[in-house]
C-alpha positions as YAML, in Angstrom:
chain: A
units: angstrom
residues:
- id: 1
  name: MET
  ca: [-4.12, -92.40, -33.84]
- id: 2
  name: THR
  ca: [-3.96, -91.80, -37.57]
- id: 3
  name: SER
  ca: [-5.53, -89.37, -39.27]
- id: 4
  name: LYS
  ca: [-7.19, -88.77, -42.36]
- id: 5
  name: LYS
  ca: [-6.84, -86.07, -44.63]
- id: 6
  name: ASN
  ca: [-9.62, -84.19, -46.44]
- id: 7
  name: ILE
  ca: [-9.21, -85.05, -49.69]
- id: 8
  name: SER
  ca: [-11.18, -82.66, -51.95]
- id: 9
  name: ILE
  ca: [-13.18, -83.25, -54.96]
- id: 10
  name: SER
  ca: [-11.45, -80.38, -56.76]
- id: 11
  name: ALA
  ca: [-7.73, -81.78, -55.61]
- id: 12
  name: ILE
  ca: [-8.75, -85.20, -56.92]
- id: 13
  name: LEU
  ca: [-10.11, -83.84, -60.59]
- id: 14
  name: LEU
  ca: [-6.72, -81.41, -60.34]
- id: 15
  name: LYS
  ca: [-4.45, -84.76, -60.05]
- id: 16
  name: ILE
  ca: [-6.88, -86.69, -63.02]
- id: 17
  name: LEU
  ca: [-6.51, -83.38, -65.08]
- id: 18
  name: ILE
  ca: [-2.87, -84.13, -64.84]
- id: 19
  name: ALA
  ca: [-2.07, -87.26, -64.96]
- id: 20
  name: TRP
  ca: [-4.49, -87.64, -68.44]
- id: 21
  name: ALA
  ca: [-2.66, -84.74, -69.75]
- id: 22
  name: LEU
  ca: [0.96, -86.24, -68.83]
- id: 23
  name: ILE
  ca: [-0.36, -89.47, -70.91]
- id: 24
  name: ALA
  ca: [-1.86, -87.42, -73.54]
- id: 25
  name: PHE
  ca: [1.06, -85.33, -74.81]
- id: 26
  name: VAL
  ca: [3.74, -87.26, -73.06]
- id: 27
  name: VAL
  ca: [3.34, -90.67, -72.85]
- id: 28
  name: TYR
  ca: [0.74, -91.70, -75.68]
- id: 29
  name: PRO
  ca: [3.16, -89.81, -78.51]
- id: 30
  name: VAL
  ca: [6.06, -91.42, -76.66]
- id: 31
  name: ILE
  ca: [4.90, -94.64, -77.20]
- id: 32
  name: SER
  ca: [3.02, -94.09, -80.53]
- id: 33
  name: LEU
  ca: [6.42, -93.03, -82.53]
- id: 34
  name: LEU
  ca: [8.15, -96.32, -80.55]
- id: 35
  name: ILE
  ca: [5.28, -98.31, -82.20]
- id: 36
  name: GLN
  ca: [5.56, -96.89, -85.44]
- id: 37
  name: THR
  ca: [9.20, -96.74, -85.43]
- id: 38
  name: PHE
  ca: [10.28, -99.82, -84.68]
- id: 39
  name: TRP
  ca: [7.15, -102.31, -85.70]
- id: 40
  name: GLN
  ca: [6.63, -102.68, -89.46]
- id: 41
  name: GLU
  ca: [4.74, -105.31, -91.21]
- id: 42
  name: GLY
  ca: [3.55, -106.97, -88.31]
- id: 43
  name: SER
  ca: [7.01, -107.54, -86.43]
- id: 44
  name: LEU
  ca: [9.59, -105.87, -84.92]
- id: 45
  name: SER
  ca: [12.13, -103.84, -87.14]
- id: 46
  name: THR
  ca: [15.84, -102.49, -86.50]
- id: 47
  name: GLU
  ca: [16.27, -101.58, -89.82]
- id: 48
  name: VAL
  ca: [14.86, -98.07, -88.91]
- id: 49
  name: VAL
  ca: [18.35, -97.91, -86.69]
- id: 50
  name: GLY
  ca: [20.68, -98.96, -89.82]
- id: 51
  name: LYS
  ca: [19.33, -95.77, -92.27]
- id: 52
  name: VAL
  ca: [19.86, -93.59, -89.17]
- id: 53
  name: PHE
  ca: [23.49, -94.78, -88.41]
- id: 54
  name: SER
  ca: [24.01, -94.99, -92.43]
- id: 55
  name: SER
  ca: [22.78, -91.27, -93.18]
- id: 56
  name: ALA
  ca: [25.40, -88.65, -92.45]
- id: 57
  name: ARG
  ca: [22.96, -85.62, -91.80]
- id: 58
  name: ALA
  ca: [21.54, -87.96, -89.21]
- id: 59
  name: VAL
  ca: [24.43, -88.75, -87.44]
- id: 60
  name: LYS
  ca: [25.43, -85.00, -87.11]
- id: 61
  name: SER
  ca: [22.06, -84.19, -85.81]
- id: 62
  name: LEU
  ca: [22.54, -87.42, -83.27]
- id: 63
  name: LYS
  ca: [25.76, -85.93, -82.50]
- id: 64
  name: ASN
  ca: [24.58, -81.81, -81.61]
- id: 65
  name: SER
  ca: [21.74, -83.15, -79.81]
- id: 66
  name: PHE
  ca: [24.21, -84.74, -77.53]
- id: 67
  name: ILE
  ca: [26.40, -81.98, -77.50]
- id: 68
  name: LEU
  ca: [23.54, -79.66, -76.79]
- id: 69
  name: ALA
  ca: [22.03, -81.97, -73.83]
- id: 70
  name: PHE
  ca: [25.32, -81.67, -72.04]
- id: 71
  name: THR
  ca: [25.83, -77.88, -73.01]
- id: 72
  name: LEU
  ca: [22.29, -77.29, -71.43]
- id: 73
  name: VAL
  ca: [22.61, -79.31, -68.69]
- id: 74
  name: VAL
  ca: [26.07, -77.39, -67.13]
- id: 75
  name: THR
  ca: [24.84, -73.95, -68.81]
- id: 76
  name: VAL
  ca: [21.67, -73.65, -67.26]
- id: 77
  name: ASN
  ca: [23.07, -75.16, -63.74]
- id: 78
  name: ILE
  ca: [25.36, -72.33, -63.69]
- id: 79
  name: VAL
  ca: [22.95, -69.71, -64.60]
- id: 80
  name: GLY
  ca: [20.20, -70.57, -62.34]
- id: 81
  name: THR
  ca: [22.39, -71.05, -59.13]
- id: 82
  name: LEU
  ca: [23.93, -67.02, -60.32]
- id: 83
  name: CYS
  ca: [20.16, -65.66, -61.16]
- id: 84
  name: VAL
  ca: [19.16, -66.93, -57.51]
- id: 85
  name: LEU
  ca: [22.16, -66.00, -55.58]
- id: 86
  name: PHE
  ca: [22.35, -62.17, -57.38]
- id: 87
  name: THR
  ca: [18.50, -61.77, -57.15]
- id: 88
  name: GLU
  ca: [18.22, -62.89, -53.66]
- id: 89
  name: TYR
  ca: [21.23, -61.64, -52.26]
- id: 90
  name: TRP
  ca: [21.67, -58.20, -53.12]
- id: 91
  name: GLU
  ca: [18.46, -56.15, -53.09]
- id: 92
  name: ILE
  ca: [17.62, -54.87, -56.23]
- id: 93
  name: LYS
  ca: [14.67, -53.30, -57.63]
- id: 94
  name: GLY
  ca: [13.05, -55.54, -60.09]
- id: 95
  name: ALA
  ca: [14.49, -58.73, -58.50]
- id: 96
  name: LYS
  ca: [10.92, -60.37, -58.86]
- id: 97
  name: ILE
  ca: [10.46, -59.44, -62.30]
- id: 98
  name: LEU
  ca: [14.30, -60.48, -63.39]
- id: 99
  name: ARG
  ca: [13.80, -63.86, -61.42]
- id: 100
  name: LEU
  ca: [10.66, -64.53, -63.42]
- id: 101
  name: ALA
  ca: [12.43, -63.52, -67.08]
- id: 102
  name: TYR
  ca: [15.47, -65.53, -66.52]
- id: 103
  name: MET
  ca: [13.84, -68.51, -64.23]
- id: 104
  name: THR
  ca: [10.98, -69.14, -67.10]
- id: 105
  name: SER
  ca: [13.77, -69.69, -69.63]
- id: 106
  name: LEU
  ca: [15.78, -71.80, -67.79]
- id: 107
  name: ILE
  ca: [12.70, -74.30, -68.11]
- id: 108
  name: TYR
  ca: [12.28, -74.20, -71.59]
- id: 109
  name: SER
  ca: [15.61, -74.82, -72.38]
- id: 110
  name: GLY
  ca: [16.89, -75.83, -75.55]
- id: 111
  name: VAL
  ca: [13.75, -77.69, -76.67]
- id: 112
  name: VAL
  ca: [11.69, -74.74, -77.17]
- id: 113
  name: LEU
  ca: [14.08, -73.06, -79.17]
- id: 114
  name: VAL
  ca: [14.91, -75.85, -81.87]
- id: 115
  name: SER
  ca: [10.86, -75.79, -82.52]
- id: 116
  name: GLY
  ca: [11.05, -72.26, -82.49]
- id: 117
  name: TYR
  ca: [14.02, -72.58, -85.27]
- id: 118
  name: LYS
  ca: [12.10, -75.12, -86.83]
- id: 119
  name: TYR
  ca: [8.60, -73.25, -87.24]
- id: 120
  name: VAL
  ca: [11.04, -70.38, -88.90]
- id: 121
  name: TYR
  ca: [13.84, -71.59, -90.18]
- id: 122
  name: GLY
  ca: [12.50, -75.10, -91.24]
- id: 123
  name: ALA
  ca: [11.76, -76.55, -94.75]
- id: 124
  name: ASP
  ca: [7.94, -75.11, -94.12]
- id: 125
  name: GLY
  ca: [8.63, -72.58, -92.19]
- id: 126
  name: LEU
  ca: [7.62, -69.23, -92.69]
- id: 127
  name: LEU
  ca: [11.15, -67.45, -93.60]
- id: 128
  name: THR
  ca: [11.54, -70.14, -95.80]
- id: 129
  name: LYS
  ca: [8.05, -70.42, -97.64]
- id: 130
  name: LEU
  ca: [8.82, -66.19, -97.54]
- id: 131
  name: LEU
  ca: [12.64, -67.15, -99.59]
- id: 132
  name: LEU
  ca: [10.75, -69.70, -102.03]
- id: 133
  name: MET
  ca: [8.22, -67.16, -103.03]
- id: 134
  name: ILE
  ca: [11.44, -65.04, -103.85]
- id: 135
  name: PHE
  ca: [13.91, -67.77, -105.22]
- id: 136
  name: PRO
  ca: [11.29, -70.30, -106.15]
- id: 137
  name: ASN
  ca: [14.70, -72.80, -107.30]
- id: 138
  name: MET
  ca: [15.94, -72.67, -103.57]
- id: 139
  name: ASN
  ca: [15.91, -75.52, -101.68]
- id: 140
  name: PRO
  ca: [13.74, -75.63, -98.95]
- id: 141
  name: ASN
  ca: [15.97, -77.41, -96.39]
- id: 142
  name: TRP
  ca: [18.67, -75.07, -96.50]
- id: 143
  name: PHE
  ca: [18.87, -74.50, -92.65]
...
């Protein structure tokens, strides 16, 4: 005998909303970026790749990104496992708050960290704008 699942309207709407959010905020921007980067003047162009690898600054950024990715994979797994072990094995007062505080930072990872640094220290960042008011001749790409 086969059983049928009762699928509620709210569950369907939630799934549609999640799918829309993923497409709107993840898939579409990535595809749009790739099209804008590699599709120029009506044809496929890999000229951008040559420009990236000929720039010392871009190559250094790529190298740092790979180092960050590898380091985050290792450290997040080690720290995350230790957080779970310590907060679950021993009865620590406030363990739920500790877990929440530690584990949310594991989820956010380096992406949010880099975005925050760019927001503060980037060419249009808050600190950079403040420093440009004080030192008008300063290079806005100082960081």
